[in-house]
LUMKE-951353 format. One line per field, with one value per atom (N, C-alpha, C, O): z, x, y; residue in one letter; atom name. Coordinates in steps of 0.001 Angstrom, whole numbers, plus 500000, padded with zeros to 6 digits. Layout:
N
zz = Z  ...;
xx = X  ...;
yy = Y  ...;
aa = A  ...;
at = CA  ...;
//
This chain:
237
zz = 654090  654979  656575  657627  656519  657614  658462  659674  657700  658579  659488  660677  658651  659485  660774  661911  660572  661357  662944  664100  662509  663302  663805  664667  663288  663775  664911  665721  665201  665675  666929  668017  666610  667617  668532  669638  667648  668737  669444  670046  669272  670038  671309  672422  671109  672011  673009  673963  672875  673209  674353  675387  673532  674300  675341  676106  675426  675776  677037  677857  677251  678563  678736  679767  678317  678530  679079  679936  678936  679665  681093  681895  681488  682046  683651  684853  682695  683376  683600  684286  683030  683147  682798  683326  681812  680906  680113  680110  679526  679015  677713  676919  677160  676131  674555  673633  674540  673998  673269  672248  674408  674302  673885  673642  673857  673747  671756  671007  671530  670103  669370  668307  669978  669143  668166  666939  668879  668284  666783  665717  666775  665933  664937  663743  665496  664529  663520  662323  664305  663959  662450  661324  662843  662037  660798  659762  660799  659264  659077  657903  659974  659385  659349  658929  659814  660067  661646  662413  661836  663261  663451  664441  662019  662672  662344  663061  661391  661055  662348  662567  663157  664294  665768  666729  665466  666847  666696  667760  665765  665260  665377  666027  665025  665497  666906  667647  667255  668811  670131  671307  669090  670162  670228  671176  668996  668572  669460  670088  669228  669479  671195  671900  671802  673133  673868  675042  673162  673679  673999  674952  672534  672517  673810  674822  673372  674248  675922  676738  676394  677354  678018  679141  677431  677633  677589  677982  676896  676831  678610  679583  678271  680083  681050  681845  681026  682193  682512  683596  680897  681210  681503  681702  681500  681988  683167  683638  683807  685480  686026  687228  685696  686208  687831  688240  688603  690010  690249  691463  689528  690317  690217  690864  689262  689079  690418  690983  690962  692274  691301  690336  691451  690497  691395  690614  693133  693500  692834  692263  692996  692418  691185  690884  690113  688530  688365  687624  689179  688785  689386  688885  690317  690904  689632  689247  689207  688329  686626  685918  686361  685001  685403  684523  686783  686987  686550  685634  687362  686886  685864  685449  685102  684309  682975  681987  683068  681764  681543  680656  682605  682902  682637  681802  683301  682932  681316  680768  680813  679695  678346  677187  678631  677447  677672  676745  678678  679210  678827  678725  678492  677786  676641  676164  675741  674162  673885  672941  674448  674503  674406  673404  675767  675515  674501  674126  674015  672813  671788  670905  671349  670224  670544  669599  671832  671918  671700  670916  672135  672141  671871  671613  672017  671618  673044  674008  672981  674700  674716  675642  673303  673295  674383  674856  674836  675951  677124  678109  677326  678610  678605  679701  677126  677125  677793  678787  676879  677673  679653  680338  680001  681227  681862  682588  681372  681706  682060  683063  680804  680307  681717  682462  681649  682791  684026  684401  685117  686150  685799  685790  685029  684943  684841  684996  684620  684632  685795  686139  686516  687979  689172  690003  689208  689550  689247  690255  688502  688660  689087  689959  688358  689026  690654  691105  691289  692867  693436  694245  693087  693150  693419  694447  691828  691766  692869  693166  693180  693747  695639  696565  695842  696832  697035  697390  697033  697010  697962  697790  699055  699926  699875  699952  699684  699833  700464  701412  700145  701350  700360  699151  701458  700687  700798  701842  699970  699287  700431  701207  700682  701447  700416  699299  700546  699717  698662  697457  699312  698667  697098  695969  697668  696640  695230  694139  695950  695125  693907  692699  694719  693817  692503  691367  692956  691814  690860  689749  691367  690367  689309  688116  689787  688695  687642  686520  688238  687732  686544  685418  687531  686394  685131  684065  685608  684750  683765  683104  683625  682668  681984  680827  682176  681567  680741  679532  681440  680196  679327  678131  679805  678746  677217  676011  677818  676843  675798  674662  676485  675729  674592  673619  676034  674621  674694  674112  675370  674951  675934  675795  677058  677688  679243  680157  679350  681201  682013  683233  681141  682061  683219  684190  682958  683445  685383  686425  685240  686466  686896  688092  685615  686602  687623  688761  687089  687882  688933  690065  688816  690603  691247  692368  690836  691847  691831  692990  691249  691266  692191  693128  692044  693080  694335  695039  695263  696436  696471  697534  695748  695862  695639  696417  694865  694160  694573  693607  695759  696076  696087  696290  695889  694654  693709  693163  693073  691816  690769  689657  690837  690484  690434  689391  691483  690959  690423  689432  690859  689833  688407  687825  687815  686293  686195  685610  686779  685721  685958  685316  686828  687698  686349  685650  685705  685205  683621  682758  683782  682527  681874  680690  683017  682566  682337  681314  683110  682572  680966  680079  680969  679515  678479  677757  678630  677793  677245  676087  678861  678213  677343  676444  677691  677699  675745  674834  675908  674326  673648  672769  674082  673366  672910  671804  673895  673979  672337  671219  672630  671561  670438  669393  670463  668917  668583  667493  669045  668640  667846  666788  668770  668014  666767  665834  666763  665854  664783  663700  665010  663706  663343  662346  663897  663534  662544  661814  662685  662057  660349  659249  660976  659386  659038  657932  660183  660827  660215  659288  660423  660233  658641  658162  658007  656479  656437  657399  655173  654560  655427  656344  654863  655543  656616  656852  657627  658913  659740  660812  658367  659157  658597  658922  657887  657367  658499  658622  659148  660165  661118  661525  661624  662930  662749  663687  661301  661343  661602  662402  661052  661494  662708  662845  664083  665189  665875  666355  665874  666787  667081  668099  666384  666738  667886  669010  667528  667991  669820  670875  669500  670521  671440  672267  671405  671822  672948  674154  671493  671895  673157  674227  672745  673657  674910  675692  675321  676224  676964  678017  676931  677378  677692  678911  677281  677220  678347  678953  678545  679323  681084  682076  680876  681531  682716  683808  681549  682144  682459  682840  682301  682569  684157  685050  684097  685537  686806  687853  686308  687806  688168  689362  687467  687919  688537  689195  688203  689377  690939  691139  691565  692908  693364  692597  694216  694341  694392  693910  694894  694966  693386  692998  692526  691290  690525  689891  690936  690014  690230  689306  691450  691406  691147  691219  690839  690232  688883  688622  688063  686622  686669  686009  687260  687213  687128  686536  687901  688299  686502  685866  686345  684762  684149  683867  683724  683043  682960  682013  684149  684162  683527  682985  683989  683417  682189  681643  681331  679787  679411  678633  680060  679011  679352  678504  680347  680412  679226  678694  678979  677979  676243  675254  676340  675223  675199  674296  675960  675708  675620  674662  676314  675669  674366  673829  673626  672505  671519  670663  671393  670629  670752  669661  672085  672106  671323  671228;
xx = 151218  152247  151948  152524  151449  150652  149881  150041  148931  147838  148740  149051  149003  150466  150923  150717  151455  152386  151419  151811  150043  149793  148678  147910  148439  147821  148823  148090  149864  151292  151541  151880  151285  151302  149404  149002  148960  147226  147007  145984  148042  147894  148740  148427  149677  150798  149723  149399  149268  148934  147516  147186  146906  145674  145867  144927  146979  147573  148211  148768  148149  148709  147727  147970  146422  145494  144781  144077  144576  144144  144543  143718  145900  146828  146529  146385  146554  146488  144750  144476  144164  142905  142930  142162  143923  144373  145896  146863  145909  147096  146483  146715  145780  146017  145870  146675  144741  144755  145440  145243  146291  147251  148742  149641  148790  149891  150072  150970  148916  147952  148131  148748  147558  146973  148497  148403  149949  150727  150928  150768  151177  151452  150378  150645  148849  147894  147759  147475  148021  148251  149002  148512  150290  151286  150886  150920  150488  150235  148959  148613  148110  146492  145625  144499  146398  145471  145292  145656  144335  144159  142613  142167  141845  140390  140068  139156  140621  140906  141031  140366  142143  142918  141780  141495  141465  140208  139004  138612  138381  137388  137793  136904  138661  138965  139339  138878  140020  140561  139186  138990  138519  136923  135941  135351  136066  135172  135537  134833  137043  137900  137931  137673  138371  137953  137118  137278  135753  134255  134056  133521  134860  134719  135885  135600  136985  138000  137603  137448  137460  137171  136026  136244  134763  133734  133383  132260  134542  134848  135577  135184  136816  136930  136063  136048  135586  134467  133660  133505  132959  132068  132208  131305  133819  134482  134994  135389  134991  135552  133972  134029  133221  131812  131411  130477  132150  132009  132821  132817  133958  135049  134941  135746  133773  133287  132837  131782  133732  132575  131674  131925  131060  129718  129751  129887  129629  129624  130532  129995  131960  132820  133278  134202  132245  132213  131030  131040  129834  128679  129116  128800  129745  130819  131626  131567  132388  133891  132994  133431  131543  131287  130531  130612  129698  128845  129447  129044  130658  131903  132275  132051  133061  133917  132928  133314  132045  131032  130458  130426  130188  129497  131245  131361  131875  133302  133979  134830  133558  134549  133377  133677  132268  132171  132112  131835  132315  132718  134029  134153  135600  136406  136577  137691  135429  134923  134443  134979  133738  133500  134815  135369  135310  136661  137594  137975  137996  138185  137668  138516  136678  136375  136877  137164  137059  137206  138659  138946  139600  140257  141932  141659  143557  144145  144743  145189  144675  145096  146708  147255  147058  148367  149267  149728  149593  150773  150185  150833  148854  148161  148574  148877  148722  148744  150298  150585  151205  152700  153083  153928  152233  152264  151898  152608  150357  150026  151191  151504  151570  152448  153845  154319  154045  155093  154455  154889  153570  152573  152828  154059  152123  152329  153519  153437  154415  155500  156536  157356  156036  156304  155916  156719  154220  154033  154391  154723  154476  154901  156238  156389  157664  158657  158408  158648  157962  157324  157298  158171  156196  155629  156644  157003  157089  158160  159635  160275  159895  161448  160693  161500  159534  159380  158216  157308  157583  156586  154935  153742  156046  154832  153985  154097  152555  151722  150583  150005  150172  149707  149155  149280  148241  146205  145716  145962  145276  144493  143509  143474  142484  141627  140418  140815  139346  137962  137928  137969  137835  137646  138474  137996  140406  140603  140971  141536  140401  140385  138787  138757  137705  136631  137399  137148  138547  138883  140007  140299  140479  141284  140294  140596  139092  138332  137503  137189  137198  136884  137373  136997  139023  140232  140474  140995  139802  140190  139179  139369  138251  136459  137046  136854  138099  137780  138804  138589  140430  141298  140759  141051  140028  139275  138547  138664  137988  137276  138159  137780  139401  139527  141308  141930  141358  142613  142592  143547  141605  141195  141972  142391  142259  143813  143430  144253  142316  142231  142590  142433  143150  143447  144136  143889  145477  146500  146057  146583  144937  144648  143635  143595  142356  141905  142571  142132  143588  144689  145022  144932  145358  145497  144233  144287  143159  141974  142042  142350  141947  141800  142660  142161  143743  144772  144584  145004  143815  143669  142082  141950  140961  140008  140029  139197  140588  140212  141498  142126  141950  143257  143373  144448  142362  142531  142208  141132  144097  143974  143406  143607  142695  141281  139961  139311  139494  138869  139371  138774  140338  141318  141098  140409  141595  141765  140213  139767  139204  137962  136865  135815  137153  136369  136740  135744  138112  138651  137787  137224  138043  137844  136548  136232  135827  134244  134271  133789  134726  134944  135012  134167  135851  136759  135237  134631  134971  133865  132701  132293  132100  131108  131915  131297  133137  133384  134235  134392  134536  134768  133060  132776  132499  131199  130695  130166  130700  130163  131221  130724  132582  133517  133413  133900  132603  132341  131203  131028  130132  129141  129162  128561  130300  130616  131232  130886  132267  132391  131980  132394  130989  130131  129421  129894  128615  128383  128968  128368  130135  130701  131171  131566  130842  130767  132603  133058  133556  134896  134520  135279  133755  133947  133533  132411  134795  134380  134604  134576  134807  135156  136322  136356  137309  139085  138639  138301  138445  138346  137506  137760  135984  135265  136227  135951  137193  137778  139272  139853  139578  140782  139996  140510  138978  138229  137650  137236  137674  137290  138956  139320  139430  141042  141140  142262  140847  141560  140442  141036  139163  138255  139432  140023  139391  140452  141057  140555  142149  143653  143095  143699  141439  141192  141255  142167  140409  140007  141189  141332  141958  143483  144100  144500  144086  144806  144208  144865  142640  142153  142095  141513  142401  142580  143697  143741  144647  145974  146860  147814  146266  146519  145650  146103  144378  143526  144245  143951  145376  145687  146966  147395  147667  148923  148986  149813  147773  147576  147844  148395  147200  147395  148761  149039  149506  150606  151338  152377  150587  151356  151448  150444  151878  151507  150940  151172  150425  149548  150975  150962  151922  152975  153410  153371  153877  154329  153253  153456  152119  150434  151187  151835  151105  151254  152506  152575  153388  154673  154542  155080  153975  153788  152674  153020  151647  150802  151343  150867  152513  153142  154455  154835  154681  155468  155112  155540  153791  152592  152472  152825  151900  152113  153370  153232  154424  155633  155548  155696  155154  154891  154289  154682  152919  151743  152406  152061  153219  153441  154412  154469  154988  156540  155559  155845  154873  153293  153277  154009  152624  151624  152843  152612  153988  155158  155461  155267  156063  156312  155522  156100  153892  152705  152304  152220  151984  151361  151780  150957;
yy = 693525  693330  694477  694199  695119  695823  695203  695063  694788  693661  692522  692599  691603  690936  691825  691401  692884  693028  693783  693622  694640  695131  694010  694435  692319  691644  690988  690421  690875  690699  691597  691131  693315  693693  693818  694180  693443  693483  691999  691675  691258  689427  689762  689339  690437  691118  691687  690979  692676  693839  693616  694197  692436  691764  690565  690347  689796  688852  689516  688786  691006  691722  692326  692954  692659  692905  692095  692630  690585  689616  689408  688970  689730  689140  690489  690267  692054  692825  693682  694666  693130  694004  695499  696304  695853  696797  697253  696491  698474  698407  698052  698963  697076  696578  697425  697300  698219  699120  700636  701296  700699  701875  701543  702348  699969  699265  699164  699550  698552  698602  699849  699915  700873  702294  702433  702393  702605  703377  702418  703012  701370  700656  700735  700864  700644  700401  701645  701674  702515  704293  704035  704120  703710  703836  703224  703889  701954  700908  701268  701397  701480  701657  703164  703429  703781  705187  704952  704061  706539  706883  706269  705690  706620  706506  704913  704502  703870  702923  701883  700871  702490  701861  702155  701440  703179  703491  702676  702197  702419  702018  700313  699764  699511  698120  698089  697221  698845  698615  698902  698595  699633  700094  698530  698011  698165  697058  695745  694955  695857  694404  694461  693485  696060  695643  695493  695160  695774  695339  693844  693279  693250  691768  691054  690414  691398  690668  691312  690403  692510  692660  691909  691454  691713  691120  690206  689891  689131  688035  687655  687011  688483  688375  688222  687283  688807  689313  688176  687614  687825  686911  685490  684678  685253  684265  684079  683012  685447  685427  686028  686287  686178  686968  687011  687701  686273  685963  686620  686826  687357  688172  689662  690332  690432  691466  692413  692123  693661  694247  694597  695320  694295  694998  696598  697540  697076  697850  699117  700065  698980  699544  699808  700564  698817  699185  700049  701032  699613  701064  702412  703491  702299  703656  704520  705687  703337  703599  704272  705179  703362  703789  705213  706071  705646  706609  707718  708435  707903  708685  709055  710192  707987  708299  708565  709189  708183  708267  710144  710997  710027  711614  712935  713832  712659  713316  712822  713522  711787  711536  711927  711640  712492  713391  714756  715517  715117  716209  716862  718082  715454  715882  715618  715836  715006  714795  716366  716946  716865  718528  719080  719532  718970  719436  719635  720744  718464  718378  718775  718653  719219  720132  721405  722140  721856  723677  723775  724679  723148  723873  722430  721258  722941  722268  721478  722099  720372  719860  718807  718207  718949  718145  718385  717346  719282  719641  719472  719828  718906  718611  717356  716884  716303  714809  714560  713892  715345  715283  715570  714994  716488  716474  715188  714492  714925  713495  712238  711597  712285  711087  711300  710442  712278  712399  712321  711232  712799  712012  711421  711412  710121  708813  707870  706651  708412  707768  707725  706874  709566  709406  708610  708186  708384  707169  706076  705452  705612  704489  704175  703319  705023  705376  704931  703811  705887  705590  704480  704169  703602  702693  701640  701067  701546  700557  700828  699819  701591  702013  702477  702563  702657  702943  701868  702620  700383  699966  700391  700640  700221  701051  701722  702945  700907  701794  702732  702201  703945  705049  705214  705407  705046  704581  706693  707298  707190  708475  708561  707606  709875  709949  709640  709307  709678  709261  710247  710000  711601  712775  712540  712660  712025  712382  710911  710833  710222  708973  709361  709129  709954  710885  711277  710873  712288  713123  712492  712936  711587  711021  710074  710069  709267  709068  709867  709472  711108  712576  712378  712053  712880  713195  712188  712516  710399  709799  709400  708379  710021  710427  710919  710546  712022  713481  713034  712952  712582  712234  711150  711158  710257  709219  710066  709852  710811  711637  712854  713141  713465  713944  713582  714007  712161  711532  710308  709792  709312  707803  707242  706093  707995  707700  707534  707481  707476  707731  706302  706248  704992  703936  703836  703121  705002  704883  705624  705232  706758  707289  706317  706027  705477  704918  703572  703410  702730  701804  702645  702168  703700  704277  704135  703629  704442  704432  703114  702836  702152  700991  700309  699685  700357  699490  699722  698804  701152  701186  700577  699970  700541  699813  698701  698233  697628  696653  695753  695320  695430  695013  693064  692500  692476  691464  691440  691684  690811  691139  690452  690939  689365  688953  689696  689632  690409  691377  692606  693028  693273  693999  693862  694701  692924  692921  693018  694005  691963  691567  692775  692785  693689  694852  695529  695717  696017  696920  696396  697068  694703  694975  694993  695112  694836  695159  696681  697168  697276  699061  698821  698944  698579  698627  698156  698947  697026  696585  697525  697616  698481  699099  700519  701089  700906  702119  701962  702774  700599  700269  700576  701389  700023  700348  700912  700797  702009  703677  703957  704088  703983  704599  703813  704244  702209  702050  702197  701653  702758  703412  704554  704741  705695  706722  706750  707474  705851  705077  704772  705187  703895  703247  704843  705389  705399  706988  708019  708808  707836  708721  707844  708231  706549  706000  705623  705915  704925  704571  703150  702868  702374  700889  700652  700484  700697  700645  698963  698195  698678  697230  696782  695961  697577  696691  696543  695383  697461  697591  696300  695752  695998  694810  693690  692536  693878  692471  692164  691086  693359  693309  692731  691689  692985  692755  691295  690613  690867  689283  688700  687838  689151  688432  688791  688302  689390  689924  688524  687559  688512  687957  686262  685901  685937  684599  685402  685447  686018  686511  686917  686723  687658  688010  686902  686887  685977  684631  683831  683630  683526  682970  683946  683488  685572  685890  685543  684855  686058  686230  685001  685264  683830  682481  682464  682302  682541  682528  683366  682877  684992  685403  685700  686272  685075  684382  682893  682406  682657  681645  681417  680328  682503  683285  683847  683665  684590  685117  684494  684834  683345  682198  682198  682086  682288  681907  683270  683213  684579  685466  685976  686659  685941  686154  687624  688559  687803  689383  690369  691502  689911  690850  691404  692571  690068  690295  691510  692546  690811  691560  692898  693388  693495  694679  695754  696981  694786  694801  695278  696354  694719  694160  695519  696498  695582  696750  698174  699143  698060  699500  699608  700591  698373  698619  699382  700501  698518  698699  700279  700982  700682  702112  703612  704708  702824  703583  703782  704875  702117  702120  702998  703867  702871  703919  705478  706301  705986  706998  707378  708486  706530  706775  706787  707461  706200  705411  706862  707266  707961  708908  710110  710848  710471  710751  710961  712051  709727  709304  709817  710486  709610  709608  711115  711679  712049  712524  713973  714884;
aa = X  X  X  X  X  X  X  X  X  X  X  X  X  X  X  X  X  X  X  X  X  X  X  X  X  X  X  X  X  X  X  X  X  X  X  X  X  X  X  X  X  X  X  X  X  X  X  X  X  X  X  X  X  X  X  X  X  X  X  X  X  X  X  X  X  X  X  X  X  X  X  X  X  X  X  X  X  X  X  X  X  X  X  X  X  X  X  X  X  X  X  X  X  X  X  X  X  X  X  X  X  X  X  X  X  X  X  X  X  X  X  X  X  X  X  X  X  X  X  X  X  X  X  X  X  X  X  X  X  X  X  X  X  X  X  X  X  X  X  X  X  X  X  X  X  X  X  X  X  X  X  X  X  X  X  X  X  X  X  X  X  X  X  X  X  X  X  X  X  X  X  X  X  X  X  X  X  X  X  X  X  X  X  X  X  X  X  X  X  X  X  X  X  X  X  X  X  X  X  X  X  X  X  X  X  X  X  X  X  X  X  X  X  X  X  X  X  X  X  X  X  X  X  X  X  X  X  X  X  X  X  X  X  X  X  X  X  X  X  X  X  X  X  X  X  X  X  X  X  X  X  X  X  X  X  X  X  X  X  X  X  X  X  X  X  X  X  X  X  X  X  X  X  X  X  X  X  X  X  X  X  X  X  X  X  X  X  X  X  X  X  X  X  X  X  X  X  X  X  X  X  X  X  X  X  X  X  X  X  X  X  X  X  X  X  X  X  X  X  X  X  X  X  X  X  X  X  X  X  X  X  X  X  X  X  X  X  X  X  X  X  X  X  X  X  X  X  X  X  X  X  X  X  X  X  X  X  X  X  X  X  X  X  X  X  X  X  X  X  X  X  X  X  X  X  X  X  X  X  X  X  X  X  X  X  X  X  X  X  X  X  X  X  X  X  X  X  X  X  X  X  X  X  X  X  X  X  X  X  X  X  X  X  X  X  X  X  X  X  X  X  X  X  X  X  X  X  X  X  X  X  X  X  X  X  X  X  X  X  X  X  X  X  X  X  X  X  X  X  X  X  X  X  X  X  X  X  X  X  X  X  X  X  X  X  X  X  X  X  X  X  X  X  X  X  X  X  X  X  X  X  X  X  X  X  X  X  X  X  X  X  X  X  X  X  X  X  X  X  X  X  X  X  X  X  X  X  X  X  X  X  X  X  X  X  X  X  X  X  X  X  X  X  X  X  X  X  X  X  X  X  X  X  X  X  X  X  X  X  X  X  X  X  X  X  X  X  X  X  X  X  X  X  X  X  X  X  X  X  X  X  X  X  X  X  X  X  X  X  X  X  X  X  X  X  X  X  X  X  X  X  X  X  X  X  X  X  X  X  X  X  X  X  X  X  X  X  X  X  X  X  X  X  X  X  X  X  X  X  X  X  X  X  X  X  X  X  X  X  X  X  X  X  X  X  X  X  X  X  X  X  X  X  X  X  X  X  X  X  X  X  X  X  X  X  X  X  X  X  X  X  X  X  X  X  X  X  X  X  X  X  X  X  X  X  X  X  X  X  X  X  X  X  X  X  X  X  X  X  X  X  X  X  X  X  X  X  X  X  X  X  X  X  X  X  X  X  X  X  X  X  X  X  X  X  X  X  X  X  X  X  X  X  X  X  X  X  X  X  X  X  X  X  X  X  X  X  X  X  X  X  X  X  X  X  X  X  X  X  X  X  X  X  X  X  X  X  X  X  X  X  X  X  X  X  X  X  X  X  X  X  X  X  X  X  X  X  X  X  X  X  X  X  X  X  X  X  X  X  X  X  X  X  X  X  X  X  X  X  X  X  X  X  X  X  X  X  X  X  X  X  X  X  X  X  X  X  X  X  X  X  X  X  X  X  X  X  X  X  X  X  X  X  X  X  X  X  X  X  X  X  X  X  X  X  X  X  X  X  X  X  X  X  X  X  X  X  X  X  X  X  X  X  X  X  X  X  X  X  X  X  X  X  X  X  X  X  X  X  X  X  X  X  X  X  X  X  X  X  X  X  X  X  X  X  X  X  X  X  X  X  X  X  X  X  X  X  X  X  X  X  X  X  X  X  X  X  X  X  X  X  X  X  X  X  X  X  X  X  X  X  X  X  X  X  X  X  X  X  X  X  X  X  X  X  X  X  X  X  X  X  X  X  X  X  X  X  X;
at = N  CA  C  O  N  CA  C  O  N  CA  C  O  N  CA  C  O  N  CA  C  O  N  CA  C  O  N  CA  C  O  N  CA  C  O  N  CA  C  O  N  CA  C  O  N  CA  C  O  N  CA  C  O  N  CA  C  O  N  CA  C  O  N  CA  C  O  N  CA  C  O  N  CA  C  O  N  CA  C  O  N  CA  C  O  N  CA  C  O  N  CA  C  O  N  CA  C  O  N  CA  C  O  N  CA  C  O  N  CA  C  O  N  CA  C  O  N  CA  C  O  N  CA  C  O  N  CA  C  O  N  CA  C  O  N  CA  C  O  N  CA  C  O  N  CA  C  O  N  CA  C  O  N  CA  C  O  N  CA  C  O  N  CA  C  O  N  CA  C  O  N  CA  C  O  N  CA  C  O  N  CA  C  O  N  CA  C  O  N  CA  C  O  N  CA  C  O  N  CA  C  O  N  CA  C  O  N  CA  C  O  N  CA  C  O  N  CA  C  O  N  CA  C  O  N  CA  C  O  N  CA  C  O  N  CA  C  O  N  CA  C  O  N  CA  C  O  N  CA  C  O  N  CA  C  O  N  CA  C  O  N  CA  C  O  N  CA  C  O  N  CA  C  O  N  CA  C  O  N  CA  C  O  N  CA  C  O  N  CA  C  O  N  CA  C  O  N  CA  C  O  N  CA  C  O  N  CA  C  O  N  CA  C  O  N  CA  C  O  N  CA  C  O  N  CA  C  O  N  CA  C  O  N  CA  C  O  N  CA  C  O  N  CA  C  O  N  CA  C  O  N  CA  C  O  N  CA  C  O  N  CA  C  O  N  CA  C  O  N  CA  C  O  N  CA  C  O  N  CA  C  O  N  CA  C  O  N  CA  C  O  N  CA  C  O  N  CA  C  O  N  CA  C  O  N  CA  C  O  N  CA  C  O  N  CA  C  O  N  CA  C  O  N  CA  C  O  N  CA  C  O  N  CA  C  O  N  CA  C  O  N  CA  C  O  N  CA  C  O  N  CA  C  O  N  CA  C  O  N  CA  C  O  N  CA  C  O  N  CA  C  O  N  CA  C  O  N  CA  C  O  N  CA  C  O  N  CA  C  O  N  CA  C  O  N  CA  C  O  N  CA  C  O  N  CA  C  O  N  CA  C  O  N  CA  C  O  N  CA  C  O  N  CA  C  O  N  CA  C  O  N  CA  C  O  N  CA  C  O  N  CA  C  O  N  CA  C  O  N  CA  C  O  N  CA  C  O  N  CA  C  O  N  CA  C  O  N  CA  C  O  N  CA  C  O  N  CA  C  O  N  CA  C  O  N  CA  C  O  N  CA  C  O  N  CA  C  O  N  CA  C  O  N  CA  C  O  N  CA  C  O  N  CA  C  O  N  CA  C  O  N  CA  C  O  N  CA  C  O  N  CA  C  O  N  CA  C  O  N  CA  C  O  N  CA  C  O  N  CA  C  O  N  CA  C  O  N  CA  C  O  N  CA  C  O  N  CA  C  O  N  CA  C  O  N  CA  C  O  N  CA  C  O  N  CA  C  O  N  CA  C  O  N  CA  C  O  N  CA  C  O  N  CA  C  O  N  CA  C  O  N  CA  C  O  N  CA  C  O  N  CA  C  O  N  CA  C  O  N  CA  C  O  N  CA  C  O  N  CA  C  O  N  CA  C  O  N  CA  C  O  N  CA  C  O  N  CA  C  O  N  CA  C  O  N  CA  C  O  N  CA  C  O  N  CA  C  O  N  CA  C  O  N  CA  C  O  N  CA  C  O  N  CA  C  O  N  CA  C  O  N  CA  C  O  N  CA  C  O  N  CA  C  O  N  CA  C  O  N  CA  C  O  N  CA  C  O  N  CA  C  O  N  CA  C  O  N  CA  C  O  N  CA  C  O  N  CA  C  O  N  CA  C  O  N  CA  C  O  N  CA  C  O  N  CA  C  O  N  CA  C  O  N  CA  C  O  N  CA  C  O  N  CA  C  O  N  CA  C  O  N  CA  C  O  N  CA  C  O  N  CA  C  O  N  CA  C  O  N  CA  C  O  N  CA  C  O  N  CA  C  O  N  CA  C  O  N  CA  C  O  N  CA  C  O  N  CA  C  O  N  CA  C  O  N  CA  C  O  N  CA  C  O  N  CA  C  O  N  CA  C  O  N  CA  C  O  N  CA  C  O  N  CA  C  O  N  CA  C  O  N  CA  C  O  N  CA  C  O  N  CA  C  O  N  CA  C  O  N  CA  C  O  N  CA  C  O  N  CA  C  O  N  CA  C  O  N  CA  C  O  N  CA  C  O  N  CA  C  O  N  CA  C  O  N  CA  C  O  N  CA  C  O  N  CA  C  O  N  CA  C  O  N  CA  C  O  N  CA  C  O  N  CA  C  O;
//
C-alpha cells in the first residue's frame, strides 16, 4: 500500500515537473519520506530526477540555453558543495523556515502584483550562488533558481528545458553520493523500476500539456509553484 501511494504521488509530482521544469522532487519528497523513509526516498528521487529530467531535455534539446546552463551549473555546483560541507558543521533548520517564508513572500508578491521588475546582474549572481548553497544544505535550491531563471529565460520552453537540464546534472551528482553511501538497496531498486514507466508517461503527458498553456499562464503557474514550495518547506522543516 505504501508503495502504491508513493507511486501515485510520484506520477503527479513528475507530471508537474514536466510542465514547469521544476518542483517534482520537492512535491514527492514529503510523501516518500513518510512512507518509505528519508534515505530511500532521496535515492529514488535523485535517480528518477536524473532519468526524467534527462528524458525531457533530450526530447527538447534544441530549447536548452547552453550559455545559461553553463553559468547555472558552474556557480551552483561550487556553492552546492559548500552547502553540503556547512550542513555537516551546524544545525540549519531555522534557516530553512526563513527560506520558506521568503519563497512564499516572493510567490505572493508576483501573483498579486505581476509587473516584473528586473534585478541588476550582480543581484542575479548572488541569487544563483545562494541557490547552490541552499541546494547543498537542504536539497531545495530550486526556488531561488526559478527566481533567477524567470528573468534570464523569458521564453517558457527555454525556461523549463534549461532547468530540466540543470536538474539532470545535479540529480546525477546526488545519485552518485547516495550510491556511495549505500542507499540503493534492493527495495529502492525495485521502486525505481516501478517508477520508470510512470516517469516516461508523466514526461510525455507534461510535455504535451504545457503546449496548451500561454506564456502569461505559465508565469502564474510558476509563482503558484513557488508558493507551494514555500509552504512545503515550512511544514517539513
